[in-house]
N, C-alpha and C positions, 0 to 999 in steps of 0.2 A: 859851361858849368853843368848844365842839365845832362849832357852826354857823359861827363865824368861821374856824376851820381848814378846814372843808369848803369854804367860799366861796373861800378862798385856793387850795386844791388844785384845785378845779374851774376856776378862772380862770387858772391858770398853765399855760403851754405846755411847761414843763420841770419836772423834779423839784425840789422845794424842800428845801434842807438845813436842819438845825437852826440853823446860824449865820444863814442868811437869814431864817428865822422869828424868831429872836431880834432881828435888826435891825428887822423889821417891827413886832414887839410892844414893842420897847424904849421905855421912857418912858411907856407908856400904863397907868396904874394899873388900868383896867378889864380889862386883858388878863393879869392875874396868873393863874397856873395853866395857861397854855397848854401847858407841857411835860407836865403830868399828863394833859391832854385828848388830847395827841398820843399818849402811851403807851396810853391807853384805846382810841383809834382803831386803833392798831397791833394791839392785842390782840383787839378785837372787831369792828372794821369799823363800817359804818353801813348797815344794811339790805342792799341788793344790792351795795353798794360795799365794797371792801377797800383799805386803805392798805398799800402795799408799798414796800420799800426797793429802789431801782434807781439805778445810776450815782452812788452817794454821796448821794442825796437820797430824798425820798418823793414818791409820786404815788398818786392814787386810780385804781382801775380796777374794772371789773365783776368780781364774784366769779366764779371759774371754774365754780361750779355752774350759772351761767346761760349758759355758752358756747354750748350747742346752740340755745337759744332765740334768742340774739343773732345767731347765724350765719344763721338763717332770715330775719332782718331784712335782712341784707346779702347779697343773693342772688348778687352777682358774686364768684366765688371769687378769692382773691388769686393773682397770677401766680406759679407755682412757680419756684424757682430751679433752674438746671441743676446737675447733679452737679459739673461743672467749677467753677461759681461757688461752690458750697458748699465744695468742697475748698480752693479758693483762700482763702476767708474763714477756714476752719479753720486753715490754715497761718499766716495772718497773726495770728489770735487767739492761737494757742499759741506762736508763734515770735517775736513782735514784740519789738523792731523788726526788720523783715526786708526785704531787697531783692528786686526782681523775679527776678533770677537765682537767689536762694536759694529763692524760692517754686517756681520751675521745677524746681530740684533736688529739693525735697521731693515735688513732684507727679510728677516724671518726664516731664513734657511742657511745652511752651511755654504761657505764659499770654497770652491775647489781650488786646488793648487794650480790647475791648468788655467783658470781664469786670471789669477794673479800673475802667472808667468806670461800669458798672452799680453796683458796690459803693460808689463815690464818690457817685453820684447818690442812692443810698438813705441816704447820710450815715453809713455804717458804717465806712469807712476813710478815712484821710488820710495825708499825708506828715508826718514829724516832723523832717525834716532830710535830710542826705545823708551816706553813708558816706565816710570819708576814704581812698578807694582810687581807682585809675585809673577814669576815667569818672564818678566821684562819683555812684553810683546812689542813687536816692531810698530812704529808709527808710519802710516802710509800717507803720502801727499802726491799731488799732481806735479808735473814737470813743465818747464817751458815748452817742451815738445807737445804737450797736451794743448797748451794755449795756441801754439802755432797751427797744429792740425785743425783745431776748431775755430781758427781765425779770431781769437779773443785777445784783446789788448792786455787784460788782467782778469783775475778771478772775480773782480767786482762786476764784470760784464756778463757773468753767467745769468741766464734767464731766471726770473723770479719763480719760486716754487709755488705751484697752485695746489692748495690743500683741498681735499675732497670732503664733503659732508658725508655722513654715514648714509649708505644706500646709493650714492652717486656712482656712476661709471666714470672711467677715464675721460670719455668723450664729453659727458655731461659737465664734468668739472672744468673743461677747457672752454665751454661755451659761455659767453657773456652777453648780456643784453645791451 
């Protein structure tokens, strides 16, 4: 049963939920015990692989202990995101649903079209409707792709926001006794 689960996770392009797995295994008497095998994979993994909960489902990924080795295989470093892009993404993640003027208010500067397009192209944000105010601005939210990329099971798993006291630097705010 473990091998069957591994085959499903390796062949799926998106995380698989327990409900989806139940649909797949439903009615097959040879597949009894798949939930116990799933729990075992969650607890122990499979060699260099670990099963993680992301975006409300499960996916297989390389265990973090192999990150340095795998990084050498992929010599082209990922394109880093600009500070403006990261700030915009953070505002959307923590304040969603949020309009572009609200994002600009939180950041204190205008948000360029390129930043919003870059986040959409990566599949991390999308519109969820329009606010019922003059101009009907779009409401921006994060996507399951955002949760998958940052290995978050849900938005509730976002790190807690550390507020800074006046006069503190970013570094000082992160230091605790």
